[in-house]
N, C-alpha and C positions, 0 to 999 in steps of 0.2 A: 503493498499500499503503498502510494507515495506523498508525503505528506505538505501542503501547500506551504511554500519559502515563506510567507508571510509569518507562520507561525510557527516556525525555526527561530527566525530571528527572534519573535518575542522572548520565546524562549531564550534567547544565547544574550537577550538583552537582563531576562533578572538573573541570568548567569552571573555574569556581568556586575554587577549589583551586589549580588550578597557577600564580597567581601570588606566592601563597604560598611553593609546594614550590619556585619559581625562584633567589624571594627567599631564602631559608632554607636551601637546598641547603650542604650541607658547611658550617654551622654548630652549633656547641653550644647544647643546650639540657635546660638540670637542673631537672627534676619533683620536685617537693619532697613525696610520697606520707605521706595521714594522714588521722586521722579516721573516720566508715564507708567509706570505701570503700576500705582492709585490714581492715574486720571481716566486713561483705559479701559472700560468696563471688562472686557475682553481678557487682558491680559492681569486687572485684577483675582478674577475667576482663578486664572491659573496658575498664580501664586498663591492663592489662599489652596488650591487643590492640592500645590506641591507640598507648602508647610502643616497638610493635614496627612497626607501623604511620609510624609517623616515623621511625623507622632504615630501614624500605627503601624510603624515599622521602627517601632522602640527607640528614635530617639525623640529628644526631651525641646519639643521644639520653641522660643519667646519669640515674639512680633514685637521691634519698637520701633513705630512709623512718625514720619512727619506732618505735614499738612500745608508747606505752607504756600503752594497753590493757592490751597483755596479759602488759606487765610484773606491773601491780596484782595480774591472772589469780591469776600464778603466785604472788606473795609471799602471796596469800589462800590458796595452796593448799596454803600448804608452811606456815599459820599464822603465818605472820607481820603482822601490822596494817600498810599502810601508814603513814609521818607525814609530813603537809607546814608547810613553815612560809614563813606569806604567800604561799600558791596552789603552792610549788614542792617534789617530791615530795624528802625528805631522804633523800642515798644512803650510807647506811653499808656497811660492809665487805661482809656476809650478801647486803645488796638491791645494792653493784655487783655482786656476782659474778652475781648471777638474772640481771641486767638486760642483762648479756654475754652471758650466756648466751642467752638469751631472745630478743634481739634479733637475735643470730647465728642463730638457728633459723628466726626470719623473715626473715632476710636469704637462708640457701638456699633457705626455699620460693619466694620471690622469681624466686630463679633459676631455679626447677624450670621456671617458667609461661614462663618467656620460652623457658629451650630447649625445652620442646613445641611454641613454635610457629615452630622453625625458626632463632633467633637465639642466638648463644654468648653467653653472660649470664656475666658475672665474680663476687664479690659478694665484696665485703672491711670491714674496718670501716676506722677513720683509724688506726688501728695500726701497718695493712699500709702498706710504703712508707713508716714516716713523716709522717702524709697531716694527720692533726689533731692537732699540738704545741696543747695548755691551760695554763690558770692556773687554780687553784681559782674555783671562784666562791662570792661569799658574797653571802646573799639581806637589804637592808639591815642588814650587820655581822654578821649571825646566821651560824653556820656551817651548812651542809646538808649537809655530805659530800662524797664524790667526788660533785660535779657539776663539772666545767670551761664555762672561756668561753674559745673559742679566738685561740691567737695568734699563729700560724701555718699557715698554708698550702703544703705542697708536694705541687704539686700533679703530677709526674713519673711516678706509679704511674696516674695519669687516664690522660695522655697519653700509654704507652704504650700502653693499653689498647684504646684511641681507635684509635691509629697500623693497629694489628693487627684495628682491626673488631671489637669485644668493645662489650658494652654492658654499663659498670659502674654495679654495684648498691651502692651502700653504704650501713652503720647506721652511726649516730654515736658512735661509743665514741674517745674521742680520750686521749691519754697528756700523763704531767707530764715536768720534768725530771729525775724518779726512774724514769721510764720504767712508772710507776701508772696504772692505766686510770681515765677518767673518762666519764661519761653527762654525755653533750650535748646540751644541744635540738637537735630534728631542723632546726625554721626557723631556728635561727643557723649548723646545721652547712651544709644549702644554700644561704645567701646566702655564704657565704666561702668554699666551694667554686666560687659562679656566679661571685666576684669574681675568685678564683684563678687562672679559666678561661680568664676574658672573656667567659661565657659571651652570648648571645644575647637569649638566654629564657628567663625562670625562672619555672616555675609551680607554685604555692600549689595543694595539689588539701586544699579546708576542708570545714568544714558548715557555710558562709553563701553564699549568692547571692555575694558581690563584698561591696564598700564602697558603704553607701547613705548620701545625702543626711540623711534620715530616719528611723535603724531601724525605726521605726511605719510606715510605708510605703513600702510594695514596690515601690509605680510611681517612686521615686527612685531608685534603682540604680544605680549612675556607670558607662556603658562605659568611657569612658575619662579618664584624667586625666594632667597632665604631672606631673613628680614636685615643681614649685613647688605648683603647685597640691591635691599630695597633704600637701607638710610644712606649710603650710596648714591644710587639714583638721587637719590633726593638732598642730598649734599653739592649735586651734581648742576643744579639750576638745569636741569632741562627739562622739569616739568612745568605743566601749563596749567593758570593759578586754580583753577578748580581743584584738578585731583591732585594736586599739591599736601593744602590739610586733611583731605581724606586717607592718603599714603600714608603720614605722618600718625596720621591715630593709630594704623591698621600696625603700622611700629611699633607705637607704646602700649597696641590690645599686646603683642605678642610678646614682646619685656614684661606685663605685669600675667604671664601665664596664659593666656589663650595660643592655641598652637597652631593652628590655624585661622588665616584671612583671605576668605575671598571679595574678590572685586566682579561684579557681575552687571553684565546689558539685559535691564529689565525688561526691554523692548522684546526680546525674544522670549517666545510663550514657553515656558518650564526650565526657565534657563537655572533656577537651585537642581532640581534634579537632575539635568543634563551635566552640571561641572559636582555634584557631588557623588551620582551614582556611575558615573563613565569616567575610562581609563585617558580620554584625549582631554576631556572638562572642554567647556567655552569661553571663561576669562580669563581672569591672574590671581595665584594662590600665592599668598603669601605665606611662609612657612619658620617655626622656629629650629633654628641653626640644628636641633636635634631629629628631626625629623626626618624618615627615610623621599625621596623621591618616586616615589612608583605611585604618585597618580597616573602621571601623565606621559607614561611610556609611549 
């Protein structure tokens, strides 16, 4: 009896995924969810399906999400002009109120998508369980309002949720010593949370394919680099503005105990599964120097 080739390919894909499922079973993976994958409804479904699958095969996923585009939309909707200083949003008191409402709205919509797939999700902000404590952040000495820099992470609420088999979905609102609300950069929040829970993996969903040796040459995508190689790359001054803080965040996360950080193109359907469960991968993986390079043979 001759089997359909497509059926055989499906079996091969599952077998290829097996060592990764074995290796990362019961390990924590933090997914920073942002960019186009948050705006495009079809991509949004794919991301949530990926995270749910990770949960069902034994990973312990945590989603940390932003919502900058949605905040700007609502600021414009009520007739307020978004203000920026050195590329950073100025978050005055009315803007902070909108940001907190919008991020919580986005948060609960993601919870709903996960729940619809039969997995129990719980949406929280960095204020819940006193998760993200902040100091006021300045931009080159200039006041940019209620923008926070994380100084302390209390991961107890995350561990409690994971222990009870919930999938935590976290929006980056923190609090200061006076318990005032602060908007926190979602990349920074994801890194701080990944470090605090000793995540095995941290995955950034972005609007770029990964890290390039030469951004103009699309054949120069780097599939894997050690943290030392990444640091050399940052120091070389070859990186564009948007990737520089992201790569530095990746390096900091690895120095604090995260084993692998992935920079992925969230515009590619099921990018998480392709990077985590296949030998070739599709983005850039930055790894601890002790880690073996067996993911992209």
